[in-house]
C-alpha positions as CSV (number, residue, x, y, z in Angstrom):
1,X,-21.7,-33.9,4.6
2,X,-20.5,-34.8,1.1
3,X,-17.0,-34.3,-0.1
4,X,-18.3,-30.9,-1.6
5,X,-19.2,-29.7,1.3
6,X,-16.2,-30.5,3.2
7,X,-14.1,-29.1,0.6
8,X,-16.1,-25.8,1.1
9,X,-16.0,-26.2,5.0
10,X,-12.4,-26.5,4.8
11,X,-11.6,-23.7,2.0
12,X,-13.6,-21.5,4.8
13,X,-11.8,-22.4,7.4
14,X,-8.1,-21.4,5.8
15,X,-9.4,-18.3,4.7
16,X,-11.0,-16.7,8.0
17,X,-7.4,-18.3,9.6
18,X,-6.1,-15.9,6.6
19,X,-7.7,-12.6,7.3
20,X,-7.7,-13.4,10.9
21,X,-4.2,-12.9,10.8
22,X,-4.1,-10.6,7.7
23,X,-6.5,-7.9,9.2
24,X,-5.7,-7.6,12.4
25,X,-1.8,-6.8,11.4
26,X,-3.2,-4.5,9.0
27,X,-5.3,-2.6,11.7
28,X,-1.6,-2.6,14.2
29,X,0.3,-1.2,10.6
30,X,-1.9,2.0,10.9
31,X,-3.2,1.1,7.4
32,X,-7.5,0.6,8.3
33,X,-8.5,2.1,11.6
34,X,-10.3,-0.6,14.2
35,X,-13.6,-0.1,13.0
36,X,-12.9,-0.4,9.6
37,X,-10.7,-3.7,10.1
38,X,-13.5,-4.7,12.5
39,X,-16.4,-4.1,9.4
40,X,-13.9,-6.0,6.8
41,X,-13.5,-9.2,9.0
42,X,-17.1,-9.3,10.3
43,X,-17.8,-9.0,6.4
44,X,-15.8,-12.0,4.7
45,X,-17.0,-13.8,7.9
46,X,-20.6,-13.4,6.9
47,X,-19.5,-14.5,3.6
48,X,-18.3,-17.6,4.6
49,X,-21.0,-18.6,6.6
50,X,-23.7,-17.4,4.4
51,X,-22.0,-19.3,1.4
52,X,-22.3,-22.6,3.9
53,X,-25.5,-21.9,4.4
54,X,-26.8,-22.3,0.6
55,X,-24.6,-24.8,0.0
56,X,-27.7,-27.6,0.4
57,X,-30.1,-25.3,-1.4
58,X,-28.3,-23.6,-3.9
59,X,-24.9,-24.4,-4.6
60,X,-25.0,-22.4,-7.4
61,X,-25.5,-19.7,-5.0
62,X,-23.3,-20.9,-2.5
63,X,-20.0,-20.7,-4.7
64,X,-20.8,-17.3,-6.0
65,X,-20.8,-16.0,-2.7
66,X,-17.4,-18.1,-1.5
67,X,-15.8,-17.2,-4.9
68,X,-16.3,-13.7,-4.1
69,X,-14.6,-14.2,-0.2
70,X,-11.8,-16.0,-1.7
71,X,-11.2,-13.0,-3.9
72,X,-11.5,-11.0,-2.0
73,X,-9.1,-12.3,0.8
74,X,-6.5,-12.1,-2.5
75,X,-7.3,-8.7,-2.2
76,X,-6.7,-7.7,1.3
77,X,-2.7,-8.0,0.8
78,X,-3.2,-4.9,-1.9
79,X,-5.2,-3.3,-0.1
80,X,-2.6,-3.0,2.1
81,X,0.3,-2.0,-0.2
82,X,-1.9,0.7,-0.9
83,X,-2.6,2.4,2.0
84,X,0.4,2.3,3.5
85,X,0.3,6.1,3.2
86,X,-2.1,6.0,5.8
87,X,0.9,4.0,8.9
88,X,3.6,6.9,7.4
89,X,0.8,9.9,8.2
90,X,0.0,8.8,11.1
91,X,3.6,7.8,12.6
92,X,5.4,11.4,11.0
93,X,2.1,13.6,12.5
94,X,2.9,12.2,16.3
95,X,6.9,12.6,15.5
96,X,5.4,16.7,14.4
97,X,3.4,16.2,17.6
98,X,6.3,14.8,19.6
99,X,9.0,17.7,18.1
100,X,6.8,20.6,18.6
101,X,6.2,20.0,21.9
102,X,9.9,19.9,22.5
103,X,10.3,23.6,20.3
104,X,7.9,24.4,22.2
105,X,9.6,23.1,26.2
106,X,12.8,24.7,24.6
107,X,13.1,27.4,21.6
108,X,17.3,26.8,21.0
109,X,16.7,23.0,20.7
110,X,17.5,22.9,17.2
111,X,17.7,19.5,16.6
112,X,14.2,19.5,16.9
113,X,13.6,22.3,13.7
114,X,15.9,19.7,11.8
115,X,13.7,16.9,12.1
116,X,10.6,18.6,12.0
117,X,12.0,19.6,8.4
118,X,13.2,16.2,7.7
119,X,9.4,14.9,8.2
120,X,7.7,17.4,6.8
121,X,10.4,16.8,3.8
122,X,9.4,12.7,3.6
123,X,5.6,13.6,4.0
124,X,6.0,15.8,0.4
125,X,4.9,19.3,2.4
126,X,9.0,21.0,1.3
127,X,7.8,24.8,1.2
128,X,7.1,24.0,5.5
129,X,10.3,21.9,5.5
130,X,12.1,24.6,3.9
131,X,10.9,27.0,6.5
132,X,12.3,25.0,9.3
133,X,15.3,24.1,8.2
134,X,15.7,27.7,7.2
135,X,15.1,28.3,11.3
136,X,17.2,25.9,12.3
137,X,20.6,27.4,9.9
138,X,20.1,30.9,11.5
139,X,20.7,29.4,14.2
140,X,23.7,27.2,13.4
141,X,24.9,28.3,10.3
142,X,26.9,25.3,9.6
143,X,24.4,22.6,10.7
144,X,25.1,20.2,7.6
145,X,21.7,18.0,8.5
146,X,19.6,21.1,7.8
147,X,21.8,22.3,4.8
148,X,21.1,18.5,3.3
149,X,17.3,18.5,4.4
150,X,17.8,22.0,2.0
151,X,19.5,21.4,-0.7
152,X,16.9,18.1,-1.7
153,X,14.0,20.3,-0.8
154,X,15.3,23.4,-3.3
155,X,15.8,20.1,-5.3
156,X,11.9,18.6,-5.3
157,X,10.3,22.2,-5.6
158,X,12.1,22.5,-9.0
159,X,11.4,19.3,-10.2
160,X,7.9,19.9,-9.0
161,X,7.7,24.0,-10.8
162,X,9.3,21.6,-14.1
163,X,12.2,23.8,-13.9
164,X,14.9,20.5,-14.0
165,X,13.6,16.1,-14.0
166,X,14.6,13.8,-11.1
167,X,16.4,10.5,-12.6
168,X,14.5,7.4,-11.5
169,X,17.9,6.0,-11.2
170,X,20.6,7.9,-9.4
171,X,17.6,10.3,-8.4
172,X,19.9,13.7,-9.5
173,X,17.7,16.9,-10.9
174,X,18.8,17.3,-14.3
175,X,18.0,20.1,-16.9
176,X,15.1,19.7,-18.8
177,X,16.6,20.4,-22.7
178,X,18.4,17.0,-21.8
179,X,17.3,13.9,-22.7
180,X,19.9,11.6,-20.6
181,X,20.7,12.0,-16.7
182,X,24.1,13.8,-17.1
183,X,25.4,11.9,-14.1
184,X,24.2,8.4,-15.4
185,X,23.1,8.5,-19.0
186,X,19.8,6.9,-17.9
187,X,17.6,8.2,-20.9
188,X,14.8,10.5,-19.3
189,X,11.7,8.7,-20.8
190,X,12.9,5.6,-19.5
191,X,10.7,3.5,-17.0
192,X,11.2,3.2,-13.4
193,X,12.5,-0.6,-12.7
194,X,9.9,-2.4,-11.0
195,X,9.7,-5.4,-9.4
196,X,6.8,-8.5,-10.2
197,X,4.6,-6.7,-8.1
198,X,4.8,-3.1,-9.2
199,X,4.9,-4.9,-12.6
200,X,1.3,-6.9,-11.7
201,X,-1.0,-5.0,-12.3
202,X,-4.0,-4.8,-10.1
203,X,-6.1,-4.3,-13.4
204,X,-5.5,-7.2,-14.8
205,X,-6.3,-8.9,-11.5
206,X,-9.8,-7.7,-11.2
207,X,-10.6,-7.8,-14.9
208,X,-10.0,-11.4,-14.7
209,X,-11.8,-11.9,-11.1
210,X,-14.7,-10.5,-13.2
211,X,-14.8,-12.3,-16.2
212,X,-14.6,-15.8,-13.9
213,X,-17.8,-14.7,-12.1
214,X,-19.6,-13.6,-14.9
215,X,-18.6,-16.9,-16.1
216,X,-20.2,-19.3,-13.1
217,X,-23.0,-17.1,-13.1
218,X,-23.9,-17.4,-16.8
219,X,-23.2,-20.4,-16.6
220,X,-20.3,-21.4,-18.5
221,X,-18.2,-22.8,-15.8
222,X,-19.3,-24.9,-12.9
223,X,-18.5,-23.8,-9.6
224,X,-15.7,-25.9,-9.0
225,X,-14.2,-24.4,-12.0
226,X,-15.2,-20.9,-11.2
227,X,-13.5,-21.6,-7.5
228,X,-10.3,-23.1,-8.9
229,X,-9.7,-20.1,-10.6
230,X,-10.5,-17.9,-8.1
231,X,-7.8,-19.9,-6.0
232,X,-5.2,-19.7,-8.5
233,X,-6.1,-15.8,-8.7
234,X,-5.5,-14.9,-5.0
235,X,-3.2,-17.2,-4.4
236,X,-0.5,-15.6,-6.8
237,X,-2.2,-12.6,-6.4
238,X,-2.3,-12.5,-2.0
239,X,1.4,-14.0,-2.3
240,X,3.4,-11.7,-4.3
241,X,1.7,-8.7,-2.1
242,X,2.2,-10.4,1.1
243,X,6.2,-10.6,0.3
244,X,6.2,-7.0,-0.8
245,X,3.9,-5.7,2.1
246,X,5.8,-7.8,5.0
247,X,9.3,-6.8,2.7
248,X,8.3,-3.1,3.2
249,X,7.3,-3.4,6.9
């Protein structure tokens, strides 16, 4: 095996190690089902296997497969970031099942009603949350947690109906005629502050990755030129989104 073959082998080995670390974690987090995790892992391993198999007979095909593997690897943290709601929904539905079971066992367990309201509010199901908060307040009119949750739900329902707008800085509801937040004076049209990860557009990544593949297939870029750009793109993309998803976990 020549130097180029060793490079492909080591690159593929490093990629498989990253894949083995990332995909099971996504399954454990509830972002992917077990079947989806196995399918993604098998697909990426097959890409690297076929890349090695074609290296002697068709270096360009091998490099294209390796490039596709690297770009797919770079997308994994973004997939985890985009599908993070799956895990949140799975946890929330388990909480709902547990609280409903507690209420069925003891209908006078008012904290379970408040917890159900909180869970539905976090899921954005404000109508259901309101019903549980109101039921809790019928039994305990001075329940502070239920009052806070009910006020938050009514505020978000008002925003959804267009009766008010929500300041993204202080989360205060404002009159629709106001151009600035009455609490912190933030302009209504001001874009929410975002981290570099939020400002990094996946469309830009996809466009650059697609352009790299096309240039390589057209012969403008050599196999190692295309692989170099793919490594650079995927390295930046993977690192930023991995840092973000790790901090969110």
